C-alpha positions in Angstrom: 15.3 26.4 5.3 17.4 23.5 3.9 15.7 20.9 1.8 15.5 17.4 3.3 17.6 15.0 1.2 16.1 11.6 0.6 18.1 8.7 -0.9 16.4 5.6 -2.2 18.9 2.8 -2.4 18.2 -0.6 -4.1 19.9 -3.4 -6.0 18.6 -2.2 -9.4 17.5 1.0 -11.0 14.7 -1.0 -12.6 13.2 -1.8 -9.2 13.2 1.9 -8.1 11.8 3.1 -11.4 9.1 0.3 -11.5 8.0 0.2 -7.9 9.0 3.4 -6.2 8.0 6.0 -8.8 4.9 7.1 -6.9 6.8 7.5 -3.7 9.5 9.6 -5.4 6.8 11.7 -7.1 5.2 12.5 -3.7 8.5 13.2 -2.0 9.3 15.8 -4.7 5.9 17.4 -4.4 6.6 17.8 -0.6 9.8 19.6 -1.4 12.3 16.8 -0.7 15.5 16.6 -2.6 15.5 13.0 -4.0 18.4 10.8 -5.0 18.2 7.4 -6.6 21.2 5.0 -5.9 21.6 1.5 -7.4 24.2 -1.3 -7.9 23.0 -2.5 -11.3 20.6 -1.1 -13.9 18.7 -4.4 -14.1 16.4 -5.2 -17.1 16.4 -1.6 -18.4 17.5 -1.1 -22.0 16.8 2.5 -22.7 17.6 4.9 -19.8 16.0 7.8 -21.8 12.6 6.1 -21.3 12.8 6.0 -17.5 9.7 7.3 -15.7 12.1 9.0 -13.3 13.3 11.2 -16.1 10.1 13.2 -15.7 11.8 14.9 -12.7 15.2 16.5 -12.2 16.5 14.0 -9.7 20.0 12.6 -9.4 20.3 9.0 -10.5 23.6 7.5 -9.4 25.3 4.2 -9.4 26.8 3.3 -6.0 30.4 4.2 -6.9 29.3 7.7 -8.2 27.3 8.1 -5.0 30.3 7.3 -2.8 32.4 9.9 -4.6 29.6 12.5 -4.2 29.4 11.7 -0.5 33.1 12.3 -0.2 32.8 15.7 -1.7 29.8 16.6 0.4 31.7 15.8 3.6 34.6 18.0 2.5 32.2 20.9 1.9 30.4 20.3 5.3 27.0 20.0 3.7 24.4 20.2 6.6 21.3 19.1 4.6 19.0 16.9 6.7 19.4 13.4 5.2 17.2 10.3 5.0 18.2 6.9 3.7 15.5 4.4 2.4 17.1 1.0 1.8 15.5 -1.9 -0.1 16.6 -5.5 -0.5 19.3 -7.4 1.5 22.5 -5.9 -0.1 21.6 -2.2 0.3 20.1 -2.8 3.7 23.4 -4.4 5.0 25.6 -1.7 3.4 23.5 1.1 4.6 24.3 0.0 8.2 27.9 1.0 7.8 29.5 4.0 9.5 29.6 5.8 6.1 25.9 6.5 6.6 26.0 7.4 10.3 24.8 11.0 9.7 21.6 9.7 7.9 18.2 8.8 9.4 18.1 5.2 8.2 15.0 3.3 7.2 14.8 -0.3 5.8 12.0 -1.9 3.9 11.7 -5.7 3.7 9.7 -6.1 0.5 9.5 -9.8 1.5 11.6 -12.3 3.4 12.6 -14.0 0.1 14.5 -17.2 -0.5 16.9 -16.6 2.4 14.1 -17.0 5.0 11.8 -19.4 3.1 14.0 -21.9 1.4 15.0 -25.2 2.9 18.1 -25.4 0.9 21.2 -26.0 3.1 23.1 -23.0 1.7 20.2 -20.7 2.4 19.8 -22.2 5.9 23.4 -21.3 6.5 23.1 -17.8 5.1 19.9 -17.3 7.1 21.8 -18.1 10.4 24.2 -15.2 9.7 21.7 -12.8 8.2 19.5 -13.1 11.2 22.3 -12.3 13.6 23.4 -9.3 11.5 19.8 -8.1 11.0 19.3 -8.2 14.8 22.5 -6.1 15.3 21.8 -3.4 12.7 18.0 -3.1 13.3 18.5 -2.5 17.0 21.5 -0.3 16.6 21.7 1.5 13.3 18.1 1.8 11.9 15.5 4.3 12.9 12.6 2.2 11.6 11.8 -1.0 9.6 8.9 -1.5 7.2 7.3 -4.8 6.2 4.4 -5.4 3.8 2.3 -7.9 5.7 1.3 -9.0 9.2 3.0 -12.4 9.0 6.4 -10.8 8.4 5.7 -8.4 11.2 5.0 -11.3 13.5 8.1 -13.3 12.3 10.5 -10.4 13.0 9.1 -10.0 16.5 9.2 -13.7 17.2 12.8 -13.9 16.0 13.6 -10.8 18.1 15.2 -9.1 15.0 13.7 -5.7 15.7 12.1 -3.8 18.6 8.3 -3.3 18.1 8.8 0.4 18.5 10.7 0.5 15.2 8.5 -1.9 13.2 5.7 -0.7 10.9 3.4 -2.5 8.4 3.2 -0.7 5.1 0.9 -2.5 2.6 1.1 -1.7 -1.0 3.7 -2.1 -3.7 3.1 0.8 -6.1 -0.1 -0.3 -7.8 -2.1 2.5 -9.5 -5.8 2.1 -9.2 -6.4 4.7 -11.9 -5.0 2.0 -14.3 -6.0 -1.2 -12.5 -9.7 -1.0 -11.9 -12.8 -2.9 -13.1 -13.9 -0.2 -15.5 -10.6 -0.2 -17.4 -10.7 -4.0 -17.4 -14.1 -4.0 -19.1 -12.9 -1.4 -21.7 -9.8 -3.4 -22.5 -11.7 -6.6 -22.8 -14.1 -4.9 -25.2 -11.2 -3.5 -27.2 -9.6 -6.9 -27.7 -12.8 -8.7 -28.4 -13.6 -10.6 -25.2 -16.9 -8.9 -24.6 -19.9 -10.3 -26.5 -22.8 -8.4 -28.0 -24.7 -8.7 -24.7 -21.8 -7.0 -22.8 -20.8 -10.3 -21.1 -17.2 -11.5 -20.7 -16.5 -14.5 -22.9 -14.6 -16.4 -20.2 -14.5 -19.7 -22.2 -12.3 -18.1 -24.8 -9.9 -16.5 -22.2 -6.7 -17.9 -20.8 -5.7 -19.5 -17.5 -2.5 -17.5 -17.0 0.6 -17.9 -15.0 2.4 -14.6 -14.4 5.8 -14.7 -12.8 9.4 -15.8 -13.0 10.3 -19.3 -14.4 11.6 -20.6 -11.2 10.8 -23.3 -8.6 10.3 -20.7 -5.8 7.6 -19.1 -7.9 5.9 -22.5 -8.3 6.4 -22.6 -12.1 6.9 -26.4 -12.3 4.0 -27.0 -9.9 1.9 -24.9 -12.3 3.1 -27.0 -15.2 2.3 -30.3 -13.5 -1.1 -29.0 -12.4 -2.2 -27.9 -15.9 -1.0 -31.2 -17.4 -3.6 -32.8 -15.3 -6.2 -30.3 -16.4 -5.3 -30.6 -20.1 -6.4 -34.2 -20.0 -9.8 -33.1 -18.6 -12.7 -33.5 -21.0 -14.0 -30.0 -20.4 -13.2 -27.2 -22.9 -13.0 -24.8 -19.9 -9.4 -25.9 -19.1 -7.9 -25.9 -22.6 -6.3 -22.4 -22.9 -3.2 -21.9 -20.8 -0.6 -19.2 -21.0 2.8 -18.4 -19.4 3.7 -14.8 -19.0 7.3 -14.3 -17.8 10.2 -11.8 -18.0 12.0 -11.8 -21.4 15.2 -12.9 -19.8 13.6 -16.0 -18.3 12.0 -17.0 -21.6 15.4 -16.6 -23.4 17.1 -18.7 -20.7 14.5 -21.5 -21.0 15.9 -24.7 -22.4 14.9 -25.4 -26.0 13.5 -28.7 -24.9 11.2 -27.2 -22.3 10.1 -24.4 -24.7 9.3 -27.0 -27.4 7.5 -29.2 -25.0 5.2 -26.3 -23.8 4.5 -25.1 -27.3 3.7 -28.7 -28.5 1.1 -29.2 -25.9 -0.5 -25.8 -26.8 0.7 -23.6 -23.9 1.4 -20.0 -25.1 4.5 -18.2 -23.9 4.4 -14.4 -23.7 6.9 -11.8 -22.6 5.9 -9.7 -19.5 5.3 -6.0 -20.1 5.4 -3.1 -17.7 1.7 -2.4 -17.8 0.1 -5.8 -18.5 -3.5 -4.8 -18.4 -4.2 -6.5 -21.7 -2.9 -9.8 -20.3 -5.4 -9.6 -17.4 -8.1 -8.6 -19.8 -7.6 -11.8 -21.8 -7.4 -14.0 -18.7 -10.2 -15.8 -16.9 -8.0 -16.3 -13.9 -4.5 -15.9 -12.7 -2.5 -18.8 -11.1 0.1 -17.9 -8.5 1.5 -21.1 -7.0 4.5 -19.4 -5.4 6.1 -20.8 -2.2 8.4 -17.8 -2.1 8.5 -15.6 1.0 6.9 -12.6 -0.8 5.9 -9.5 1.1 2.9 -8.7 -1.1 2.5 -10.0 -4.6 2.2 -7.2 -7.1 0.4 -9.5 -9.6 -2.1 -10.6 -6.9 -2.7 -6.9 -6.1 -3.3 -5.9 -9.7 -5.7 -8.9 -10.2 -7.5 -8.0 -7.0 -8.0 -4.4 -8.1 -9.3 -5.5 -11.5 -11.5 -8.2 -10.1 -9.8 -11.1 -12.0 -10.0 -14.3 -9.9 -6.7 -15.7 -8.5 -5.8 -19.3 -7.8 -2.9 -19.4 -5.3 -1.0 -21.3 -2.8 -1.3 -19.6 0.6 1.8 -17.4 1.4 2.4 -14.4 3.5 1.1 -11.5 1.3 -1.5 -13.3 -0.8 -3.2 -14.6 2.3 -3.9 -11.1 3.5 -5.4 -10.1 0.2 -7.9 -13.0 0.3 -8.9 -11.8 3.8 -9.5 -8.3 2.3 -11.8 -9.7 -0.4 -9.6 -10.6 -3.4 -11.6 -12.9 -5.7 -10.5 -16.5 -6.2 -9.3 -19.5 -4.1 -6.2 -20.4 -2.1 -4.9 -23.8 -1.0 -2.6 -24.9 1.7 -1.7 -27.9 -0.5 1.6 -27.3 -2.3 1.4 -30.4 -4.6 0.1 -29.8 -8.1 -3.3 -31.5 -7.4 -4.1 -28.8 -4.9 -3.6 -26.2 -7.6 -5.6 -28.2 -10.1 -8.4 -28.5 -7.7 -8.9 -24.8 -7.1 -8.5 -24.0 -10.8 -11.3 -26.4 -11.5 -13.4 -25.0 -8.7 -13.1 -21.4 -10.1 -13.8 -22.5 -13.7 -16.8 -24.7 -12.9 -18.4 -21.9 -10.7 -17.1 -18.9 -12.7 -20.2 -16.8 -12.3 -19.6 -16.7 -8.6 -16.2 -15.1 -9.2 -17.0 -12.7 -12.0 -18.4 -9.7 -10.2 -16.4 -7.7 -7.6 -18.4 -6.0 -4.9 -17.9 -2.2 -4.9 -17.2 -2.2 -1.2 -14.5 -4.8 -1.6 -12.8 -2.8 -4.4 -12.9 0.4 -2.3 -11.5 -1.5 0.7 -8.6 -2.9 -1.4 -7.8 0.5 -2.9 -8.0 2.3 0.4 -5.5 -0.1 1.8 -3.2 -0.9 -1.1 -3.3 1.8 -3.7 0.1 3.5 -4.3 -1.2 6.8 -2.9 -2.4 5.2 0.3 0.9 3.4 0.8 3.0 6.5 0.0 1.0 8.7 2.3 1.4 6.3 5.1 5.2 5.9 4.6 5.8 9.7 4.5 3.6 10.3 7.5 5.7 7.8 9.5 8.9 9.3 8.3 7.9 12.8 9.2 6.7 11.6 12.6 10.1 10.1 13.3 12.4 12.9 12.0 
């Protein structure tokens, strides 16, 4: 019996290594032949340290993949083939006749700037993308996955895909064996945030922003919100921290960086497994207005039981419904963010303990194993 060949195709190798490792691992265990295809490496410096190197899978840039496809067609390779495409570029390219002998599946990890921005350029791009999406999703793709119910509704309201091809797939590769309340407590004890009575020293911990330094992620709204809080007389609001990708920090203007440091805001580089950042945080602030599918930071915080202060958006709203600790606001101006940060800080005891049933519910729905099992079961049902 021929192995089923699965290709995961995304803009960057970093994305596939970071967010699809669990899926790749399970596909290999089920005897699929797995290929990883990408346009750019992304923020990966040492290819030898890729998690994907644990397995003997083929990792190809797009040009090398095209050459291999040409050779396969000449040798009449009859392997059953599945194509999983992520992000706009790969989704559009995967609709071309080149891939006509594949079963094609697209995942919209979120609707992104194209569908959420009011910028004129993006409005114009959206007009054409919607038309093209409608054509390829009806004609070329076997199924389409989204990460939340609002994206599901949007695609149906816009008539971009038939309901028979549309599936909700919550989860973005978060591992509950790492992100759980027990590990959070151990990490807090290791770094000195648990007192002699076994209680978390929340007054010494940070109010942390984790994300890109961009307007869509709400970075400047966060900055404005905490400037208001810094002038508050309470010590509860005095420790703030920005955790961002190294590239964003390096690209930050020297004047902005100096300003932040002068008012006592710490700037830290994001790391792949940021458990220690959560452990030293009393709450996480996510003021994004971006069309995210499901915020990975919010999911990690939800699993750990760290409260989140957020502006309502597609994915985060569903996590609050499922019991994520914290508060959300419909107000996008900085005072709305300031208000919910104050509410959490002033009533922190109400947000410190996560109910075991809530944690189990979150893990059952969003853990990487749950997400992967659901995706594979849908694939196997359709092929």
